Gaussian input, Z-matrix of N, CA and C with variables (Angstrom, degrees):
# hf/3-21g

backbone

0 1
 N
 C     1     B1
 C     2     B2     1     A1
 N     3     B3     2     A2     1     D1
 C     4     B4     3     A3     2     D2
 C     5     B5     4     A4     3     D3
 N     6     B6     5     A5     4     D4
 C     7     B7     6     A6     5     D5
 C     8     B8     7     A7     6     D6
 N     9     B9     8     A8     7     D7
 C    10    B10     9     A9     8     D8
 C    11    B11    10    A10     9     D9
 N    12    B12    11    A11    10    D10
 C    13    B13    12    A12    11    D11
 C    14    B14    13    A13    12    D12
 N    15    B15    14    A14    13    D13
 C    16    B16    15    A15    14    D14
 C    17    B17    16    A16    15    D15
 N    18    B18    17    A17    16    D16
 C    19    B19    18    A18    17    D17
 C    20    B20    19    A19    18    D18
 N    21    B21    20    A20    19    D19
 C    22    B22    21    A21    20    D20
 C    23    B23    22    A22    21    D21
 N    24    B24    23    A23    22    D22
 C    25    B25    24    A24    23    D23
 C    26    B26    25    A25    24    D24
 N    27    B27    26    A26    25    D25
 C    28    B28    27    A27    26    D26
 C    29    B29    28    A28    27    D27
 N    30    B30    29    A29    28    D28
 C    31    B31    30    A30    29    D29
 C    32    B32    31    A31    30    D30
 N    33    B33    32    A32    31    D31
 C    34    B34    33    A33    32    D32
 C    35    B35    34    A34    33    D33
 N    36    B36    35    A35    34    D34
 C    37    B37    36    A36    35    D35
 C    38    B38    37    A37    36    D36
 N    39    B39    38    A38    37    D37
 C    40    B40    39    A39    38    D38
 C    41    B41    40    A40    39    D39
 N    42    B42    41    A41    40    D40
 C    43    B43    42    A42    41    D41
 C    44    B44    43    A43    42    D42
 N    45    B45    44    A44    43    D43
 C    46    B46    45    A45    44    D44
 C    47    B47    46    A46    45    D45
 N    48    B48    47    A47    46    D46
 C    49    B49    48    A48    47    D47
 C    50    B50    49    A49    48    D48
 N    51    B51    50    A50    49    D49
 C    52    B52    51    A51    50    D50
 C    53    B53    52    A52    51    D51
 N    54    B54    53    A53    52    D52
 C    55    B55    54    A54    53    D53
 C    56    B56    55    A55    54    D54
 N    57    B57    56    A56    55    D55
 C    58    B58    57    A57    56    D56
 C    59    B59    58    A58    57    D57
 N    60    B60    59    A59    58    D58
 C    61    B61    60    A60    59    D59
 C    62    B62    61    A61    60    D60
 N    63    B63    62    A62    61    D61
 C    64    B64    63    A63    62    D62
 C    65    B65    64    A64    63    D63
 N    66    B66    65    A65    64    D64
 C    67    B67    66    A66    65    D65
 C    68    B68    67    A67    66    D66
 N    69    B69    68    A68    67    D67
 C    70    B70    69    A69    68    D68
 C    71    B71    70    A70    69    D69
 N    72    B72    71    A71    70    D70
 C    73    B73    72    A72    71    D71
 C    74    B74    73    A73    72    D72
 N    75    B75    74    A74    73    D73
 C    76    B76    75    A75    74    D74
 C    77    B77    76    A76    75    D75
 N    78    B78    77    A77    76    D76
 C    79    B79    78    A78    77    D77
 C    80    B80    79    A79    78    D78
 N    81    B81    80    A80    79    D79
 C    82    B82    81    A81    80    D80
 C    83    B83    82    A82    81    D81
 N    84    B84    83    A83    82    D82
 C    85    B85    84    A84    83    D83
 C    86    B86    85    A85    84    D84
 N    87    B87    86    A86    85    D85
 C    88    B88    87    A87    86    D86
 C    89    B89    88    A88    87    D87
 N    90    B90    89    A89    88    D88
 C    91    B91    90    A90    89    D89
 C    92    B92    91    A91    90    D90
 N    93    B93    92    A92    91    D91
 C    94    B94    93    A93    92    D92
 C    95    B95    94    A94    93    D93
 N    96    B96    95    A95    94    D94
 C    97    B97    96    A96    95    D95
 C    98    B98    97    A97    96    D96
 N    99    B99    98    A98    97    D97
 C   100   B100    99    A99    98    D98
 C   101   B101   100   A100    99    D99
 N   102   B102   101   A101   100   D100
 C   103   B103   102   A102   101   D101
 C   104   B104   103   A103   102   D102
 N   105   B105   104   A104   103   D103
 C   106   B106   105   A105   104   D104
 C   107   B107   106   A106   105   D105
 N   108   B108   107   A107   106   D106
 C   109   B109   108   A108   107   D107
 C   110   B110   109   A109   108   D108
 N   111   B111   110   A110   109   D109
 C   112   B112   111   A111   110   D110
 C   113   B113   112   A112   111   D111
 N   114   B114   113   A113   112   D112
 C   115   B115   114   A114   113   D113
 C   116   B116   115   A115   114   D114
 N   117   B117   116   A116   115   D115
 C   118   B118   117   A117   116   D116
 C   119   B119   118   A118   117   D117
 N   120   B120   119   A119   118   D118
 C   121   B121   120   A120   119   D119
 C   122   B122   121   A121   120   D120
 N   123   B123   122   A122   121   D121
 C   124   B124   123   A123   122   D122
 C   125   B125   124   A124   123   D123
 N   126   B126   125   A125   124   D124
 C   127   B127   126   A126   125   D125
 C   128   B128   127   A127   126   D126
 N   129   B129   128   A128   127   D127
 C   130   B130   129   A129   128   D128
 C   131   B131   130   A130   129   D129
 N   132   B132   131   A131   130   D130
 C   133   B133   132   A132   131   D131
 C   134   B134   133   A133   132   D132
 N   135   B135   134   A134   133   D133
 C   136   B136   135   A135   134   D134
 C   137   B137   136   A136   135   D135
 N   138   B138   137   A137   136   D136
 C   139   B139   138   A138   137   D137
 C   140   B140   139   A139   138   D138
 N   141   B141   140   A140   139   D139
 C   142   B142   141   A141   140   D140
 C   143   B143   142   A142   141   D141
 N   144   B144   143   A143   142   D142
 C   145   B145   144   A144   143   D143
 C   146   B146   145   A145   144   D144
 N   147   B147   146   A146   145   D145
 C   148   B148   147   A147   146   D146
 C   149   B149   148   A148   147   D147
 N   150   B150   149   A149   148   D148
 C   151   B151   150   A150   149   D149
 C   152   B152   151   A151   150   D150
 N   153   B153   152   A152   151   D151
 C   154   B154   153   A153   152   D152
 C   155   B155   154   A154   153   D153
 N   156   B156   155   A155   154   D154
 C   157   B157   156   A156   155   D155
 C   158   B158   157   A157   156   D156
 N   159   B159   158   A158   157   D157
 C   160   B160   159   A159   158   D158
 C   161   B161   160   A160   159   D159
 N   162   B162   161   A161   160   D160
 C   163   B163   162   A162   161   D161
 C   164   B164   163   A163   162   D162
 N   165   B165   164   A164   163   D163
 C   166   B166   165   A165   164   D164
 C   167   B167   166   A166   165   D165
 N   168   B168   167   A167   166   D166
 C   169   B169   168   A168   167   D167
 C   170   B170   169   A169   168   D168
 N   171   B171   170   A170   169   D169
 C   172   B172   171   A171   170   D170
 C   173   B173   172   A172   171   D171
 N   174   B174   173   A173   172   D172
 C   175   B175   174   A174   173   D173
 C   176   B176   175   A175   174   D174
 N   177   B177   176   A176   175   D175
 C   178   B178   177   A177   176   D176
 C   179   B179   178   A178   177   D177
 N   180   B180   179   A179   178   D178
 C   181   B181   180   A180   179   D179
 C   182   B182   181   A181   180   D180
 N   183   B183   182   A182   181   D181
 C   184   B184   183   A183   182   D182
 C   185   B185   184   A184   183   D183
 N   186   B186   185   A185   184   D184
 C   187   B187   186   A186   185   D185
 C   188   B188   187   A187   186   D186
 N   189   B189   188   A188   187   D187
 C   190   B190   189   A189   188   D188
 C   191   B191   190   A190   189   D189
 N   192   B192   191   A191   190   D190
 C   193   B193   192   A192   191   D191
 C   194   B194   193   A193   192   D192
 N   195   B195   194   A194   193   D193
 C   196   B196   195   A195   194   D194
 C   197   B197   196   A196   195   D195
 N   198   B198   197   A197   196   D196
 C   199   B199   198   A198   197   D197
 C   200   B200   199   A199   198   D198
 N   201   B201   200   A200   199   D199
 C   202   B202   201   A201   200   D200
 C   203   B203   202   A202   201   D201
 N   204   B204   203   A203   202   D202
 C   205   B205   204   A204   203   D203
 C   206   B206   205   A205   204   D204
 N   207   B207   206   A206   205   D205
 C   208   B208   207   A207   206   D206
 C   209   B209   208   A208   207   D207
 N   210   B210   209   A209   208   D208
 C   211   B211   210   A210   209   D209
 C   212   B212   211   A211   210   D210
 N   213   B213   212   A212   211   D211
 C   214   B214   213   A213   212   D212
 C   215   B215   214   A214   213   D213
 N   216   B216   215   A215   214   D214
 C   217   B217   216   A216   215   D215
 C   218   B218   217   A217   216   D216
 N   219   B219   218   A218   217   D217
 C   220   B220   219   A219   218   D218
 C   221   B221   220   A220   219   D219
 N   222   B222   221   A221   220   D220
 C   223   B223   222   A222   221   D221
 C   224   B224   223   A223   222   D222
 N   225   B225   224   A224   223   D223
 C   226   B226   225   A225   224   D224
 C   227   B227   226   A226   225   D225
 N   228   B228   227   A227   226   D226
 C   229   B229   228   A228   227   D227
 C   230   B230   229   A229   228   D228
 N   231   B231   230   A230   229   D229
 C   232   B232   231   A231   230   D230
 C   233   B233   232   A232   231   D231
 N   234   B234   233   A233   232   D232
 C   235   B235   234   A234   233   D233
 C   236   B236   235   A235   234   D234
 N   237   B237   236   A236   235   D235
 C   238   B238   237   A237   236   D236
 C   239   B239   238   A238   237   D237
 N   240   B240   239   A239   238   D238
 C   241   B241   240   A240   239   D239
 C   242   B242   241   A241   240   D240
 N   243   B243   242   A242   241   D241
 C   244   B244   243   A243   242   D242
 C   245   B245   244   A244   243   D243
 N   246   B246   245   A245   244   D244
 C   247   B247   246   A246   245   D245
 C   248   B248   247   A247   246   D246
 N   249   B249   248   A248   247   D247
 C   250   B250   249   A249   248   D248
 C   251   B251   250   A250   249   D249
 N   252   B252   251   A251   250   D250
 C   253   B253   252   A252   251   D251
 C   254   B254   253   A253   252   D252
 N   255   B255   254   A254   253   D253
 C   256   B256   255   A255   254   D254
 C   257   B257   256   A256   255   D255
 N   258   B258   257   A257   256   D256
 C   259   B259   258   A258   257   D257
 C   260   B260   259   A259   258   D258
 N   261   B261   260   A260   259   D259
 C   262   B262   261   A261   260   D260
 C   263   B263   262   A262   261   D261
 N   264   B264   263   A263   262   D262
 C   265   B265   264   A264   263   D263
 C   266   B266   265   A265   264   D264
 N   267   B267   266   A266   265   D265
 C   268   B268   267   A267   266   D266
 C   269   B269   268   A268   267   D267
 N   270   B270   269   A269   268   D268
 C   271   B271   270   A270   269   D269
 C   272   B272   271   A271   270   D270
 N   273   B273   272   A272   271   D271
 C   274   B274   273   A273   272   D272
 C   275   B275   274   A274   273   D273
 N   276   B276   275   A275   274   D274
 C   277   B277   276   A276   275   D275
 C   278   B278   277   A277   276   D276
 N   279   B279   278   A278   277   D277
 C   280   B280   279   A279   278   D278
 C   281   B281   280   A280   279   D279
 N   282   B282   281   A281   280   D280
 C   283   B283   282   A282   281   D281
 C   284   B284   283   A283   282   D282
 N   285   B285   284   A284   283   D283
 C   286   B286   285   A285   284   D284
 C   287   B287   286   A286   285   D285
 N   288   B288   287   A287   286   D286
 C   289   B289   288   A288   287   D287
 C   290   B290   289   A289   288   D288
 N   291   B291   290   A290   289   D289
 C   292   B292   291   A291   290   D290
 C   293   B293   292   A292   291   D291
 N   294   B294   293   A293   292   D292
 C   295   B295   294   A294   293   D293
 C   296   B296   295   A295   294   D294
 N   297   B297   296   A296   295   D295
 C   298   B298   297   A297   296   D296
 C   299   B299   298   A298   297   D297
 N   300   B300   299   A299   298   D298
 C   301   B301   300   A300   299   D299
 C   302   B302   301   A301   300   D300

   B1=1.3957
   B2=1.5000
   B3=1.3459
   B4=1.4216
   B5=1.5407
   B6=1.3872
   B7=1.4156
   B8=1.5687
   B9=1.3371
   B10=1.5594
   B11=1.4491
   B12=1.3393
   B13=1.4855
   B14=1.5381
   B15=1.3485
   B16=1.4485
   B17=1.5097
   B18=1.2871
   B19=1.4369
   B20=1.5464
   B21=1.3219
   B22=1.3928
   B23=1.5145
   B24=1.4227
   B25=1.4791
   B26=1.5431
   B27=1.3668
   B28=1.5191
   B29=1.5008
   B30=1.3548
   B31=1.4821
   B32=1.5102
   B33=1.3184
   B34=1.5190
   B35=1.4935
   B36=1.3423
   B37=1.5049
   B38=1.4765
   B39=1.3809
   B40=1.4734
   B41=1.5462
   B42=1.3046
   B43=1.4268
   B44=1.5205
   B45=1.3014
   B46=1.3803
   B47=1.5343
   B48=1.3231
   B49=1.4878
   B50=1.5323
   B51=1.3363
   B52=1.4355
   B53=1.4913
   B54=1.4008
   B55=1.4480
   B56=1.5315
   B57=1.3438
   B58=1.4270
   B59=1.4834
   B60=1.3085
   B61=1.4047
   B62=1.6171
   B63=1.2790
   B64=1.4718
   B65=1.5252
   B66=1.2672
   B67=1.5619
   B68=1.5103
   B69=1.3304
   B70=1.4519
   B71=1.6373
   B72=1.2732
   B73=1.4673
   B74=1.6066
   B75=1.3243
   B76=1.4225
   B77=1.5296
   B78=1.2808
   B79=1.5206
   B80=1.4387
   B81=1.3092
   B82=1.4681
   B83=1.4168
   B84=1.4287
   B85=1.4724
   B86=1.5482
   B87=1.2548
   B88=1.4707
   B89=1.5519
   B90=1.2918
   B91=1.6133
   B92=1.4844
   B93=1.3751
   B94=1.4693
   B95=1.5797
   B96=1.2920
   B97=1.4504
   B98=1.5682
   B99=1.2949
   B100=1.4081
   B101=1.5090
   B102=1.2854
   B103=1.4794
   B104=1.5721
   B105=1.3338
   B106=1.5193
   B107=1.4978
   B108=1.2947
   B109=1.4557
   B110=1.4873
   B111=1.2930
   B112=1.4565
   B113=1.5081
   B114=1.3148
   B115=1.3797
   B116=1.5324
   B117=1.2995
   B118=1.4512
   B119=1.5433
   B120=1.3285
   B121=1.4875
   B122=1.5583
   B123=1.3035
   B124=1.4606
   B125=1.5817
   B126=1.2813
   B127=1.4355
   B128=1.5544
   B129=1.3896
   B130=1.4593
   B131=1.5604
   B132=1.3327
   B133=1.4650
   B134=1.5100
   B135=1.3258
   B136=1.4965
   B137=1.3977
   B138=1.2782
   B139=1.4689
   B140=1.5757
   B141=1.2986
   B142=1.5418
   B143=1.5101
   B144=1.4085
   B145=1.4182
   B146=1.4805
   B147=1.3640
   B148=1.4338
   B149=1.5285
   B150=1.3490
   B151=1.4185
   B152=1.5329
   B153=1.3875
   B154=1.4641
   B155=1.4943
   B156=1.3690
   B157=1.5365
   B158=1.5051
   B159=1.3260
   B160=1.4726
   B161=1.4423
   B162=1.3570
   B163=1.4519
   B164=1.5417
   B165=1.3729
   B166=1.4544
   B167=1.4705
   B168=1.2910
   B169=1.5309
   B170=1.5732
   B171=1.3044
   B172=1.5293
   B173=1.5233
   B174=1.2962
   B175=1.4100
   B176=1.4955
   B177=1.3552
   B178=1.4804
   B179=1.4535
   B180=1.2805
   B181=1.5290
   B182=1.5084
   B183=1.3618
   B184=1.4797
   B185=1.5211
   B186=1.3280
   B187=1.4418
   B188=1.5847
   B189=1.2341
   B190=1.4601
   B191=1.4814
   B192=1.3095
   B193=1.4551
   B194=1.5932
   B195=1.3156
   B196=1.4055
   B197=1.5585
   B198=1.2887
   B199=1.5124
   B200=1.4649
   B201=1.3020
   B202=1.4888
   B203=1.5575
   B204=1.3219
   B205=1.5320
   B206=1.5032
   B207=1.2724
   B208=1.4719
   B209=1.5528
   B210=1.3599
   B211=1.4457
   B212=1.5249
   B213=1.2941
   B214=1.3951
   B215=1.5056
   B216=1.2838
   B217=1.4744
   B218=1.5317
   B219=1.2921
   B220=1.4627
   B221=1.5043
   B222=1.3558
   B223=1.4324
   B224=1.5607
   B225=1.3159
   B226=1.5179
   B227=1.4552
   B228=1.3358
   B229=1.5011
   B230=1.5168
   B231=1.3231
   B232=1.4399
   B233=1.5565
   B234=1.3927
   B235=1.4985
   B236=1.4968
   B237=1.2660
   B238=1.4270
   B239=1.4364
   B240=1.4138
   B241=1.4380
   B242=1.4899
   B243=1.3331
   B244=1.4929
   B245=1.5493
   B246=1.3564
   B247=1.4450
   B248=1.5438
   B249=1.3459
   B250=1.4395
   B251=1.5216
   B252=1.2614
   B253=1.5352
   B254=1.5388
   B255=1.3155
   B256=1.4744
   B257=1.4814
   B258=1.3394
   B259=1.4069
   B260=1.5102
   B261=1.3574
   B262=1.5291
   B263=1.5013
   B264=1.3548
   B265=1.3840
   B266=1.5200
   B267=1.3202
   B268=1.4249
   B269=1.4142
   B270=1.2946
   B271=1.5700
   B272=1.4111
   B273=1.4123
   B274=1.4643
   B275=1.5341
   B276=1.3010
   B277=1.5270
   B278=1.5176
   B279=1.3320
   B280=1.4424
   B281=1.5954
   B282=1.3700
   B283=1.4554
   B284=1.5024
   B285=1.3834
   B286=1.3997
   B287=1.4806
   B288=1.3086
   B289=1.4833
   B290=1.5347
   B291=1.3486
   B292=1.4477
   B293=1.5084
   B294=1.2747
   B295=1.4541
   B296=1.5217
   B297=1.3232
   B298=1.5530
   B299=1.5884
   B300=1.3046
   B301=1.3688
   B302=1.5154
   A1=112.19
   A2=117.65
   A3=121.80
   A4=113.38
   A5=113.52
   A6=117.18
   A7=114.59
   A8=111.12
   A9=117.75
   A10=112.12
   A11=115.81
   A12=119.41
   A13=112.45
   A14=112.42
   A15=118.97
   A16=110.98
   A17=120.66
   A18=124.01
   A19=109.39
   A20=121.38
   A21=120.09
   A22=116.59
   A23=112.86
   A24=118.66
   A25=112.46
   A26=112.09
   A27=115.92
   A28=109.14
   A29=120.00
   A30=118.99
   A31=111.55
   A32=115.96
   A33=114.40
   A34=112.58
   A35=117.62
   A36=117.59
   A37=112.99
   A38=114.93
   A39=116.30
   A40=110.74
   A41=122.32
   A42=125.77
   A43=113.34
   A44=116.30
   A45=120.80
   A46=110.69
   A47=114.61
   A48=118.96
   A49=113.15
   A50=115.19
   A51=118.30
   A52=108.32
   A53=118.24
   A54=119.35
   A55=109.84
   A56=116.80
   A57=121.37
   A58=114.04
   A59=116.00
   A60=125.08
   A61=105.53
   A62=117.98
   A63=118.42
   A64=108.33
   A65=119.37
   A66=121.90
   A67=108.91
   A68=117.70
   A69=122.54
   A70=111.07
   A71=113.26
   A72=119.13
   A73=108.14
   A74=116.58
   A75=121.30
   A76=107.67
   A77=120.07
   A78=119.00
   A79=113.71
   A80=115.03
   A81=116.44
   A82=121.22
   A83=114.73
   A84=121.38
   A85=113.13
   A86=120.75
   A87=121.32
   A88=110.31
   A89=111.57
   A90=119.28
   A91=108.59
   A92=119.77
   A93=123.87
   A94=111.85
   A95=115.00
   A96=121.35
   A97=113.78
   A98=115.94
   A99=117.76
   A100=111.25
   A101=116.18
   A102=124.27
   A103=108.70
   A104=114.00
   A105=114.61
   A106=112.29
   A107=124.60
   A108=126.57
   A109=110.43
   A110=117.96
   A111=119.16
   A112=112.43
   A113=116.62
   A114=120.70
   A115=112.72
   A116=115.31
   A117=121.54
   A118=118.95
   A119=109.75
   A120=119.15
   A121=108.35
   A122=116.79
   A123=117.68
   A124=111.20
   A125=116.89
   A126=121.33
   A127=108.86
   A128=113.13
   A129=120.13
   A130=110.78
   A131=114.59
   A132=118.77
   A133=110.21
   A134=120.88
   A135=121.44
   A136=112.25
   A137=121.49
   A138=122.90
   A139=105.55
   A140=119.09
   A141=119.24
   A142=116.43
   A143=112.84
   A144=116.05
   A145=113.68
   A146=115.42
   A147=120.51
   A148=110.98
   A149=118.50
   A150=121.43
   A151=111.60
   A152=115.08
   A153=117.65
   A154=116.01
   A155=110.47
   A156=116.22
   A157=111.18
   A158=118.53
   A159=124.60
   A160=110.03
   A161=120.52
   A162=119.27
   A163=109.34
   A164=119.98
   A165=119.85
   A166=109.87
   A167=119.71
   A168=121.90
   A169=109.30
   A170=112.97
   A171=120.21
   A172=109.37
   A173=121.74
   A174=122.44
   A175=114.61
   A176=113.67
   A177=116.59
   A178=110.83
   A179=116.42
   A180=123.01
   A181=111.36
   A182=114.81
   A183=118.88
   A184=115.14
   A185=115.93
   A186=121.22
   A187=111.81
   A188=117.32
   A189=123.23
   A190=112.80
   A191=121.79
   A192=126.25
   A193=105.48
   A194=115.08
   A195=118.59
   A196=108.91
   A197=111.32
   A198=116.44
   A199=111.48
   A200=120.96
   A201=121.27
   A202=114.07
   A203=115.18
   A204=117.96
   A205=106.38
   A206=117.23
   A207=120.03
   A208=109.38
   A209=116.70
   A210=119.84
   A211=112.03
   A212=119.54
   A213=122.33
   A214=110.15
   A215=120.75
   A216=122.87
   A217=109.03
   A218=118.56
   A219=120.73
   A220=110.41
   A221=120.99
   A222=125.49
   A223=108.18
   A224=118.08
   A225=119.78
   A226=113.69
   A227=116.71
   A228=121.20
   A229=107.26
   A230=120.08
   A231=122.51
   A232=117.40
   A233=115.40
   A234=111.65
   A235=114.84
   A236=120.41
   A237=123.79
   A238=114.38
   A239=119.04
   A240=129.63
   A241=111.77
   A242=118.94
   A243=121.14
   A244=113.25
   A245=116.91
   A246=118.45
   A247=110.59
   A248=117.93
   A249=121.35
   A250=107.73
   A251=119.97
   A252=123.27
   A253=107.27
   A254=117.86
   A255=117.82
   A256=112.95
   A257=120.17
   A258=124.80
   A259=112.72
   A260=114.28
   A261=115.73
   A262=113.54
   A263=116.29
   A264=121.47
   A265=109.56
   A266=121.14
   A267=120.68
   A268=117.14
   A269=117.21
   A270=125.17
   A271=110.32
   A272=115.95
   A273=121.53
   A274=111.54
   A275=117.34
   A276=120.58
   A277=106.93
   A278=120.04
   A279=118.21
   A280=108.10
   A281=116.34
   A282=117.79
   A283=115.46
   A284=116.96
   A285=120.22
   A286=111.69
   A287=117.97
   A288=124.94
   A289=110.69
   A290=117.07
   A291=119.55
   A292=109.00
   A293=123.47
   A294=125.09
   A295=108.20
   A296=111.67
   A297=117.90
   A298=103.14
   A299=118.69
   A300=119.43
   A301=113.05
   D1=133.82
   D2=179.65
   D3=-76.02
   D4=166.55
   D5=-174.62
   D6=-54.40
   D7=-47.28
   D8=177.54
   D9=-53.38
   D10=-43.11
   D11=-176.01
   D12=-65.35
   D13=-43.63
   D14=174.98
   D15=-62.44
   D16=-42.02
   D17=176.03
   D18=-59.27
   D19=-49.81
   D20=-179.16
   D21=-59.52
   D22=-40.49
   D23=177.87
   D24=-62.86
   D25=-44.05
   D26=-175.73
   D27=-72.79
   D28=-33.51
   D29=176.34
   D30=-64.54
   D31=-46.88
   D32=176.94
   D33=-63.61
   D34=-45.40
   D35=-179.86
   D36=-59.77
   D37=-38.55
   D38=-177.69
   D39=-70.09
   D40=-30.88
   D41=170.19
   D42=-66.01
   D43=-39.28
   D44=178.18
   D45=-65.22
   D46=-43.77
   D47=178.93
   D48=-67.27
   D49=-28.46
   D50=176.84
   D51=-67.73
   D52=-40.38
   D53=178.86
   D54=-61.95
   D55=-45.25
   D56=177.14
   D57=-54.08
   D58=-44.15
   D59=-175.94
   D60=-68.57
   D61=-43.64
   D62=-178.71
   D63=-66.56
   D64=-38.73
   D65=173.39
   D66=-59.01
   D67=-47.05
   D68=-179.21
   D69=-61.05
   D70=-40.23
   D71=-179.50
   D72=-66.93
   D73=-40.85
   D74=178.43
   D75=-62.76
   D76=-46.15
   D77=178.94
   D78=-65.61
   D79=-38.50
   D80=174.93
   D81=-66.02
   D82=-50.47
   D83=-173.39
   D84=-93.02
   D85=-26.11
   D86=-174.77
   D87=-95.41
   D88=-55.30
   D89=-173.59
   D90=-89.93
   D91=-17.19
   D92=179.38
   D93=54.98
   D94=34.39
   D95=-175.24
   D96=-92.72
   D97=-45.73
   D98=179.62
   D99=-156.75
   D100=159.09
   D101=179.30
   D102=-111.61
   D103=0.92
   D104=-177.90
   D105=-64.04
   D106=-33.84
   D107=-179.06
   D108=-65.09
   D109=-40.39
   D110=177.37
   D111=-73.72
   D112=-35.25
   D113=176.19
   D114=-61.83
   D115=-50.16
   D116=178.69
   D117=-67.59
   D118=-52.85
   D119=-173.60
   D120=-76.90
   D121=-25.99
   D122=175.89
   D123=-65.55
   D124=-35.77
   D125=178.43
   D126=-71.49
   D127=-51.08
   D128=-176.91
   D129=-60.48
   D130=-44.66
   D131=-179.41
   D132=-65.57
   D133=-37.41
   D134=178.32
   D135=-66.84
   D136=-34.97
   D137=-179.52
   D138=-74.35
   D139=-46.25
   D140=178.22
   D141=-64.25
   D142=-30.78
   D143=173.80
   D144=-60.40
   D145=-49.68
   D146=176.56
   D147=-60.71
   D148=-44.35
   D149=178.66
   D150=-58.25
   D151=-41.57
   D152=176.82
   D153=-58.88
   D154=-44.14
   D155=179.21
   D156=-61.24
   D157=-45.47
   D158=175.25
   D159=-58.44
   D160=-51.68
   D161=-175.46
   D162=-67.11
   D163=-31.62
   D164=174.30
   D165=-59.59
   D166=-52.80
   D167=-176.79
   D168=-58.30
   D169=-41.18
   D170=179.96
   D171=-60.90
   D172=-52.95
   D173=-177.88
   D174=-71.83
   D175=-27.36
   D176=175.08
   D177=-64.99
   D178=-44.15
   D179=178.01
   D180=-65.97
   D181=-47.63
   D182=-176.39
   D183=-68.85
   D184=-36.58
   D185=-179.07
   D186=-96.47
   D187=-0.70
   D188=179.84
   D189=62.18
   D190=48.10
   D191=-175.72
   D192=-69.23
   D193=151.87
   D194=176.44
   D195=-67.84
   D196=165.32
   D197=174.90
   D198=-60.05
   D199=-43.72
   D200=-176.91
   D201=-71.49
   D202=-33.87
   D203=174.85
   D204=-63.84
   D205=-44.18
   D206=-176.82
   D207=-63.26
   D208=-44.69
   D209=177.99
   D210=-60.80
   D211=-43.03
   D212=-179.78
   D213=-70.30
   D214=-30.96
   D215=175.46
   D216=-69.24
   D217=-42.17
   D218=177.72
   D219=-67.40
   D220=-40.68
   D221=-178.59
   D222=-67.92
   D223=-26.38
   D224=180.00
   D225=-69.11
   D226=-5.56
   D227=-177.82
   D228=-83.87
   D229=-11.95
   D230=-173.88
   D231=-87.87
   D232=-56.04
   D233=172.99
   D234=-73.03
   D235=149.81
   D236=178.50
   D237=-57.87
   D238=128.06
   D239=170.18
   D240=75.81
   D241=3.27
   D242=-179.68
   D243=-70.45
   D244=-26.93
   D245=176.74
   D246=-64.08
   D247=-29.18
   D248=178.25
   D249=-70.88
   D250=-45.15
   D251=-177.97
   D252=-65.22
   D253=-43.16
   D254=179.51
   D255=-67.00
   D256=-41.41
   D257=173.93
   D258=-54.78
   D259=-44.53
   D260=178.96
   D261=-65.78
   D262=-36.12
   D263=-177.73
   D264=-71.27
   D265=-46.58
   D266=176.73
   D267=-68.60
   D268=-29.02
   D269=173.43
   D270=-59.97
   D271=-48.41
   D272=179.88
   D273=-64.91
   D274=-40.30
   D275=178.97
   D276=-67.24
   D277=-41.98
   D278=-173.50
   D279=-65.41
   D280=-44.94
   D281=-178.29
   D282=-66.38
   D283=-23.48
   D284=177.70
   D285=-77.51
   D286=-26.36
   D287=-174.77
   D288=-88.64
   D289=-11.76
   D290=-179.38
   D291=-75.68
   D292=141.70
   D293=177.70
   D294=-69.05
   D295=150.25
   D296=-177.87
   D297=-91.85
   D298=135.33
   D299=-178.68
   D300=-86.72

């Protein structure tokens, strides 16, 4: 799998894990029913967060992203679900710039 493919998969997976973590935090802190969601998704999200950062650096070097695009991609890992928005944006821009056969 090429760098951009790995980036896309990790961006989507990181967003999904954020959702799981948010649900887990709701169950723990609002309904006071279980801590299992935070326990599980905290670990999963942590691993996917690191994987997203590594994939971002990889694709930024491989596809020669600008400094600012790379900074925005890395910053997108912080707010919930923003990696998904960034991935959609950069995917549209990449397909627009590819030559039509």
